[in-house]
N, C-alpha and C positions, 0 to 999 in steps of 0.2 A: 643395602640387603631390603629384603620386604617382600610381602606376601600381597598380592592383588587378586581375588578370582572373579570369572565372568561366567553368564549362561552360555553354556555349548550348544545343548539341547535338550530332549525329554523322550524317555525309552518308550514303548507303544503302550506302558502301564502307566504312563504320565510321570515318571520318576525323574527329577529333575537332575541333571548331569552339568557339574561345573567345571570350568577349566581353571585350574590354579596356576598361577604364574610366580617362579620364584627367579629373584634377581640379584645378581651380586655388582660391588663396585667395580668392576672390570668390564662390563659389558656383556657379561652371559645372560641367558635367560632361559629358564626351562618351562614349560608347560606339560600338566600334568591333569587328567581326568578322572573322577571317581567311577568311571566306567570302566572298568578289566584293568584299572591303575594305571593306566596307557601310559607313556612318556610321547606327546603329540607333537611337541616343540622342542628345541636344542637350539639357541642363536648362539654362533660362539665368531669371533672377531677373528679375522685374518692377519696375515702381515699388513695390509693397506689399511687395518682397522676398521674393515668394513663386515659388521657381523651377519654371516648368512646361518639360515635352518639348516642343518647336518645330518638329520635322521628323516627318512622319509614315513609317511603319512597321509591322514585325509583332513580334510578343511570342517566335513560333517561326521555328527554323532552316526548316521543312516550306516556310512559306512564302514564305522567300526563294528557294528553288530554283526557285517559279514566278515570283513578281513580276513579273508584266505590264506595271506601271505604273514598273519600276526604281526603286522607293522607295531612297535613300540609296546609291544603287551608284556604285562606280567603273567607267566605260563606257572600252571599250580592245578594239582598240586605236585603233578610230575612231570618236568619237562622229558622232552624228545620222547625216544621210543621204547616200547615195550614188547618183546618177541611174543607171537601165538596171543597178545592180547592178554595176558594172565602170568601170573608170577602164586610161588606157594611161600608164605611166611607163616612160620609157628606152627608149621603142620597144617596148614589151612589155605586152600586154592583159592584165589580171589581172579573173577572174571571181570575185564576191562572193554570198551567199547570198541571194536575193531574197526578202525576208523582209517587205515592206511594199509589197505589189502586183509592180510589176517593178522596185522600188527596194529599196535594201539600208538598215536602220538600225540603228544602233549594233552593228555588225559583224557580230554573231551572237547569236541567241536563246538559244542554249543553251552555246555555246562561249566566249562572249566571255566578258572579264576579271570580270565582275559575277558568272559563275559558276563561279569558279576559285578553288581554296585555294591562298592566298600565305602563304609564311613572312612570319616576324614577327621582329623585332629592336627590344628594347625600348629608348628612350633615357632622357635623365631625364624631360621633361616630354611624351612624347608616344611614337608608335612607327611603325616603318619596314617595310614590307610590299612584298614582292618576287617576283616571278616569271621564269620564261623560257619564252617564246613561239617556238615553232620555223619555222622556214622552211617557209612555204605554208599556216599553219594558218589558217583562214577564209579562204583566197584570198590572204592579205598575204604579200610577201617577206620574206624576212629574219629572221634568228635574233636576236630580243630580246632584252634584259635589262631588266628595267622595275621601277621602284622608287617606290612611294607613301607620304608621309611625312605622318602627323597629327601636328600639336603644337598645345598649349593652354597659351595665354600668361595670366599675369596679369594683361594685359589684355583680358581677355576678346576675344581671337583664336583662332578655329579658324584655324589656319594649313594649308594644304594643298598638297604641295611634288610636283611629279612629273619624275621621270627617265628615259628611255629612250636605250640605245642598240641599232643595229643592224648587222650586217655588210653588209648590203646597202640601197639606196636604199628605202624603204618609205613608207607613209603612217602618220603618228602624229599621233592629234587626241584627247587623253584629256580628259574631263571627270569631275565627280561631279553624281550625279542626285540628289540632296535635294530633296525637297519641303517648304518652308518654312509655317508660319502661327504667325505671333507671337504670335497670343493662345493659344497651345497647339495641340498635334493635338489635334483630336477636336471643335475649339471652331469650328463653324463655317466658312463660307467665307473666303477673301482678299479678297474684293470691296471693303470697307473698309478694307484697309491701302493707304496711299498710297505710291507709288513715285517717286523721281527716277531716272532714267537718263541719264548723262552719255553721251549718244551721241547725234548728230545727223543719222544717216541709219541706213536698215534694207536688208535686200535682198530685196524683194519675190519671191513664191514663185509657183510656176503650182497648178493644184489637188490635185497630188500633193505639195505641198509641198517641189518642187524649186526653189532659187533661180533664178531667169531668169537671173542674172548683171550686173542692174543694180544699181545700188547708188543709193537715192533719199533724199532729204533728207525729214525726218519733220515739217519745219514745215509747221502748218495742217492736220495730220491728226491722225487718231486714236492714232497711233504716236508722237507728240510727248511725251514724259516728263522733256524737259530742264527743266522746271519740277516740281516735286511735284504726283502727282495721283493721287485714287482710282483704282485698278486698275479697279472697277467702273464708273466714270464714263463710258467708251466701249468697254466688253469686248464688247457687242452692236452697236456701230455701223453702221449702214448702207454697208458698205463690202465689196468683193470678198474682199478679202485676209482681213478678219476672217470673213467668213459661210464661206470654203472649210476654214480654221483651226477653227471654231468657237467663236472670241475668239483672244486673244494667244497665239499659238507660233510665233514668228518670228525671227531673227537681226537683232540692232542693230549696228550698227559703231559700235565705241567710239571717243570722242574722245582725243585723245593717240599717242602713238608706240607702237607694238606693241614689246615687248620691254622696256618701262618699268611697273615698277609701279606702278597708279596707282586711286584711287578713282574705279570707273564705276556704283554705284548705293546709294541711301540708300533701305531701307525702314522705314515708321514704322506701330506698329499702336496708335493710339490709346487704347483702352482699358486697355493692358496697362500703355502706357507702353515697351514695348519697341521699340528702335530697332538695325537690323543694318545695317552698312556694307559693303559688299562693293567687293574689290580684286582687279586681276588684271594680267598681264603680255602677256596674250593680244588678240588683236584683237577678239574679237568675243564676245558673250553670245546665249543661245537664252533669250527670255523667254516660258516657258511657265506660263500660268494655271491648268493642272491641269484644262482643259476637259474631258478622255476619262477621269477617273478614273472607273472604274464603280463601284458601290455595294459597299461589303466592308466585312469588320472588320479594322478594325486594334489598335494596340497598346490594352492595358488595354481593350477592347472598343469604342472607338469606333468608330463609322459614318461611314467617307469616301465620300462621293460627288464630283461635278463639283466643280472649283474649290474644293476643299477645303485645297490648299496650293498654292505657288507654286514653278516652279524657276527659278534664276539660273545654267545652264551654260554656264561660260565655254569658249571654244573657238577654232578657227579655224572661217570660212562652212563651211555645208553644202554638200555637192558639192563642196568646193575642189578635188579632185583632177582635175574635169572643168572647171573654169572658169579659166582662165590672169590672167585679171584679179584674181582673190582673192589673200589672201596664202597663200605656201606653207605647206602641211602636209606638204614632204616631208625626210625625215630619213634619216639614213644614216653611212657611215663620215667623212663630211666634216663632219657636223652633227650634233649631239648632241639631243634632246628635252629641253628643261628647262623648267618653268613652274610658278607660284607662282598659288594662288588663296587669300584671305585674307575668312573672314566675321566683322566685329568686332561687338560688342553692346555698348550702352550703355542 
């Protein structure tokens, strides 16, 4: 186990951005930068012992200052969409940036946590990144103290732990937006990956990807991954939900009680033999199959395109602030935000 760091670049303001390398005894390595608390690299050995980088991203800081796909980003204070870019909390209406049509996506494209400089504290087998987010920033109430801890264990677990405290009730719903390709970044699409999701229901959405408020059983539909299935088998199914999203880009309602850390997904890449097991204590996950990744150059000259990687974004449901029937993402003086997500590799 160990941590080393290297200069990754400098912002336009001259701030030094460092990449922190976490390494374990089994050949896994994770590279995280203090700009955006971004997971830039994740090297995982395959069945032949060769380690490949299994997350999409860039080799240079300048690309992360754009990062339209949110590769590897820590998204906050609120991940996913808020309908009409507004919500009412404690009787007051709050307006957000309408950056996805008339809706809000991932809080703010330029001011979100994925484009902030974070303070870093090194620990034995990981790092803790922290920032302070002021009352009213991006339209959200409350002075917030936010922390994200990355830990790499000798059990091949990349553990991400989030905490946030606010002096007012506010909306907090953070996630990691890494795109995984277990064959290795730049090595084709994820359509041949086999996915199991321990989720008996999902939340259908309108044509603008805002949930209708319904919770619908997946049984008998193309959204049923309760038994392992190739992602590509039904990704282009004759289904209104699939057509509207260009494939899978929906919130699944995870089985088991919220607040309990439980395995919710198993992803297998048959050729490399890599298996990723994912755990969370949150109620939902956005499975996004990378349908709208624009053609671009990623790490080591790799060319990315549609479905080059897949996201498992653990979360409270999209548009939760406007859906009383969904689990609450309101946090404040009486309720501290705490969440854990683990990606474990075999």
